[in-house]
N, CA, C and O atoms as a DFTB+ gen file, in Angstrom:
276 C
 N C O
     1  1      16.577      11.473      11.824
     2  2      17.000       9.710      11.538
     3  2      17.520       9.852      13.549
     4  3      18.192      10.517      14.338
     5  1      16.546       8.612      13.442
     6  2      17.380       8.012      14.833
     7  2      18.032       7.535      15.602
     8  3      17.524       6.505      16.045
     9  1      19.267       7.854      16.149
    10  2      20.505       7.566      16.813
    11  2      19.759       5.961      18.118
    12  3      18.683       5.900      18.713
    13  1      21.107       4.808      18.077
    14  2      20.722       4.044      19.002
    15  2      19.203       3.088      18.757
    16  3      18.526       2.844      17.759
    17  1      19.115       2.792      19.917
    18  2      18.171       1.893      19.861
    19  2      16.766       2.578      19.351
    20  3      16.155       2.117      18.387
    21  1      16.423       3.441      19.908
    22  2      15.467       3.956      18.915
    23  2      15.265       4.093      17.201
    24  3      14.267       4.154      16.483
    25  1      16.427       4.106      16.995
    26  2      16.498       4.109      15.365
    27  2      16.227       2.576      14.713
    28  3      15.737       2.339      13.609
    29  1      16.665       1.659      15.667
    30  2      15.766       0.386      15.214
    31  2      14.876      -0.283      15.048
    32  3      14.794      -1.408      14.554
    33  1      13.904       0.600      15.597
    34  2      12.246       0.447      15.320
    35  2      12.455       0.623      13.594
    36  3      13.071       1.513      13.008
    37  1      11.588      -0.755      12.916
    38  2      11.651      -0.904      11.381
    39  2      12.577      -2.093      10.871
    40  3      12.336      -3.072      10.165
    41  1      13.776      -1.615      11.524
    42  2      14.629      -2.568      11.458
    43  2      14.247      -4.598      11.227
    44  3      13.148      -4.987      11.624
    45  1      14.991      -5.386      10.752
    46  2      14.603      -6.795      10.658
    47  2      15.456      -7.402      11.572
    48  3      16.447      -6.689      11.728
    49  1      15.489      -8.253      12.137
    50  2      16.252      -9.315      13.373
    51  2      16.150     -10.574      13.194
    52  3      15.295     -11.112      12.492
    53  1      17.143     -11.209      13.908
    54  2      16.331     -12.998      14.165
    55  2      16.755     -13.059      15.440
    56  3      17.553     -12.412      16.119
    57  1      15.890     -14.181      15.655
    58  2      15.620     -14.552      17.082
    59  2      16.443     -15.503      17.463
    60  3      16.097     -16.623      17.088
    61  1      17.508     -15.443      18.139
    62  2      18.583     -16.657      18.640
    63  2      17.996     -16.846      20.420
    64  3      17.566     -15.750      20.779
    65  1      17.967     -17.100      20.693
    66  2      16.648     -17.407      22.071
    67  2      15.521     -16.825      21.853
    68  3      15.240     -15.689      21.473
    69  1      14.352     -18.531      22.386
    70  2      13.169     -18.070      21.813
    71  2      12.538     -17.250      23.016
    72  3      12.854     -17.328      24.204
    73  1      11.479     -16.368      22.373
    74  2      10.925     -15.100      23.302
    75  2       9.450     -15.978      23.621
    76  3       8.699     -16.594      22.866
    77  1       9.419     -15.726      25.094
    78  2       8.339     -16.664      25.496
    79  2       7.174     -15.692      26.473
    80  3       6.998     -15.677      27.691
    81  1       6.265     -14.652      24.975
    82  2       5.204     -13.897      25.542
    83  2       6.289     -13.199      26.257
    84  3       7.444     -13.613      26.363
    85  1       5.411     -11.169      27.145
    86  2       5.665     -10.252      27.642
    87  2       6.645     -10.543      28.657
    88  3       7.441      -9.611      28.766
    89  1       6.922     -11.720      29.612
    90  2       7.406     -11.920      30.347
    91  2       8.465     -12.626      30.426
    92  3       9.050     -12.556      31.506
    93  1       8.924     -13.310      29.608
    94  2       9.688     -13.958      29.500
    95  2      10.417     -13.477      28.259
    96  3       9.936     -14.028      27.268
    97  1      11.737     -12.371      27.858
    98  2      11.483     -12.057      26.854
    99  2      13.046     -13.098      26.603
   100  3      13.709     -13.845      27.322
   101  1      13.108     -12.686      25.366
   102  2      14.094     -13.186      24.405
   103  2      14.693     -12.675      23.868
   104  3      14.643     -11.446      23.825
   105  1      15.782     -13.592      23.019
   106  2      16.935     -12.592      22.564
   107  2      17.466     -12.658      21.225
   108  3      17.787     -13.789      20.862
   109  1      17.646     -11.658      20.352
   110  2      17.437     -11.296      18.970
   111  2      19.118     -10.644      18.502
   112  3      20.001     -10.257      19.267
   113  1      19.133     -10.705      17.025
   114  2      20.204     -10.124      16.832
   115  2      20.458      -9.634      15.977
   116  3      20.830     -10.338      15.038
   117  1      20.403      -7.960      15.771
   118  2      20.231      -6.721      14.957
   119  2      21.665      -6.120      15.307
   120  3      22.288      -6.091      16.368
   121  1      22.014      -5.569      13.813
   122  2      22.885      -4.651      13.923
   123  2      24.182      -5.356      14.467
   124  3      25.062      -4.690      15.013
   125  1      24.259      -6.411      14.342
   126  2      25.517      -7.723      14.689
   127  2      25.630      -8.122      15.857
   128  3      26.514      -8.959      16.040
   129  1      24.527      -7.542      17.447
   130  2      24.896      -7.616      18.590
   131  2      23.105      -8.302      19.129
   132  3      21.987      -8.581      18.696
   133  1      23.629      -8.281      19.886
   134  2      22.079      -9.534      20.816
   135  2      21.761      -8.589      21.744
   136  3      22.389      -8.226      22.739
   137  1      20.295      -8.088      21.131
   138  2      19.939      -7.600      22.220
   139  2      18.197      -8.318      22.868
   140  3      17.260      -8.550      22.104
   141  1      18.163      -8.492      24.042
   142  2      16.450      -8.625      24.495
   143  2      15.735      -8.220      24.151
   144  3      15.735      -6.998      24.000
   145  1      14.405      -9.187      23.722
   146  2      13.360      -8.237      23.064
   147  2      12.086      -9.275      23.547
   148  3      12.272     -10.413      23.980
   149  1      10.869      -8.681      23.388
   150  2       9.132      -9.501      23.783
   151  2       8.952      -9.131      22.695
   152  3       9.501      -8.571      21.746
   153  1       7.877      -9.646      23.082
   154  2       6.675      -9.672      21.554
   155  2       5.753      -8.365      21.576
   156  3       5.318      -7.841      22.601
   157  1       5.562      -7.991      20.449
   158  2       4.183      -7.009      20.477
   159  2       3.226      -7.728      20.859
   160  3       3.371      -7.702      22.081
   161  1       2.185      -8.466      20.611
   162  2       0.996      -9.242      21.086
   163  2       1.970      -9.719      22.510
   164  3       2.915     -10.476      22.290
   165  1       1.786      -9.391      23.535
   166  2       2.446      -9.888      24.547
   167  2       1.982     -11.865      25.079
   168  3       2.495     -12.425      26.048
   169  1       0.922     -12.532      24.113
   170  2       1.301     -13.871      24.711
   171  2       1.703     -14.226      23.529
   172  3       1.562     -15.422      23.274
   173  1       2.191     -13.521      22.673
   174  2       3.228     -14.376      21.801
   175  2       4.415     -15.321      22.206
   176  3       5.142     -14.796      23.049
   177  1       4.839     -16.727      21.774
   178  2       5.400     -16.971      21.227
   179  2       6.743     -16.751      20.055
   180  3       6.170     -17.132      19.034
   181  1       7.786     -16.469      19.731
   182  2       8.088     -16.918      18.954
   183  2       9.688     -17.596      18.612
   184  3      10.718     -17.009      18.944
   185  1       9.678     -18.699      18.017
   186  2      11.106     -19.762      17.720
   187  2      12.044     -18.861      17.429
   188  3      11.905     -17.740      16.939
   189  1      13.401     -19.651      17.897
   190  2      14.826     -19.461      17.589
   191  2      14.181     -19.739      15.720
   192  3      13.212     -20.410      15.364
   193  1      15.353     -18.775      14.687
   194  2      15.845     -18.613      14.045
   195  2      14.121     -17.811      13.288
   196  3      14.359     -17.324      12.183
   197  1      13.107     -17.700      13.573
   198  2      12.221     -16.713      13.399
   199  2      12.854     -15.478      13.025
   200  3      13.460     -14.891      13.921
   201  1      12.828     -14.876      11.668
   202  2      13.279     -13.110      11.151
   203  2      11.723     -12.405      11.891
   204  3      10.618     -12.898      12.117
   205  1      12.312     -11.046      12.100
   206  2      11.626     -10.381      12.929
   207  2      11.487      -9.224      13.098
   208  3      12.428      -8.880      13.812
   209  1      10.544      -7.929      12.753
   210  2      10.833      -6.420      13.104
   211  2      10.538      -6.397      14.565
   212  3       9.892      -7.015      15.411
   213  1      11.355      -5.347      14.434
   214  2      11.819      -4.350      15.431
   215  2      10.682      -3.426      15.689
   216  3      11.061      -2.349      15.229
   217  1       9.387      -3.266      16.222
   218  2       8.360      -2.025      16.128
   219  2       8.247      -1.442      17.013
   220  3       7.295      -0.662      16.992
   221  1       9.238      -1.468      18.459
   222  2       8.471      -0.392      19.564
   223  2      10.375      -0.391      20.149
   224  3      11.275      -0.948      19.520
   225  1      10.497       0.132      21.033
   226  2      11.708      -0.300      22.871
   227  2      10.585       0.130      23.883
   228  3       9.751       1.017      24.069
   229  1      10.954      -0.760      24.296
   230  2       9.789      -0.323      25.728
   231  2      10.678      -0.930      26.924
   232  3      10.795      -2.127      27.183
   233  1      11.330       0.237      27.654
   234  2      12.156      -0.157      28.801
   235  2      13.384      -0.815      28.689
   236  3      13.759      -1.651      29.511
   237  1      14.323      -0.316      27.254
   238  2      15.443      -1.173      27.211
   239  2      15.234      -2.451      26.617
   240  3      16.088      -3.338      26.643
   241  1      14.063      -2.569      26.058
   242  2      14.141      -3.839      25.351
   243  2      13.558      -3.685      24.037
   244  3      12.884      -2.655      24.050
   245  1      13.522      -4.207      22.998
   246  2      13.118      -4.396      21.883
   247  2      11.598      -5.061      21.725
   248  3      11.363      -6.150      22.249
   249  1      10.471      -4.263      20.891
   250  2       9.208      -4.985      21.159
   251  2       9.486      -5.632      19.714
   252  3      10.580      -5.170      19.388
   253  1       9.116      -6.313      18.888
   254  2       9.096      -7.487      17.915
   255  2       7.933      -8.279      17.527
   256  3       7.209      -8.863      18.333
   257  1       7.827      -8.276      16.638
   258  2       6.973      -8.730      15.759
   259  2       7.599     -10.157      14.615
   260  3       8.696      -9.892      14.124
   261  1       7.212     -11.071      14.340
   262  2       7.389     -12.228      13.215
   263  2       7.349     -11.471      11.993
   264  3       6.574     -10.516      11.946
   265  1       8.222     -11.811      10.778
   266  2       8.037     -10.076       9.780
   267  2       7.525     -11.787       8.953
   268  3       7.968     -12.912       9.185
   269  1       6.368     -11.299       7.893
   270  2       6.042     -12.355       6.753
   271  2       6.992     -13.031       6.254
   272  3       8.215     -12.902       6.313
   273  1       6.262     -13.831       5.710
   274  2       7.115     -14.800       5.135
   275  2       7.051     -14.828       3.451
   276  3       7.745     -15.626       2.820
């Protein structure tokens, strides 16, 4: 089992500040903390309140995609 940020891959989180593409990180709430996040699709925007899944960690940012509802 991986610890720390790398161990968050596959976990669900909630967008708390809109993610507006790879160059405009937003924020997500995961494990009771706020984290900077970018979208898996570099051109995607993900709105506040969207449930996301952590796909990867890149340069200290969580890479996320919208969870299927």
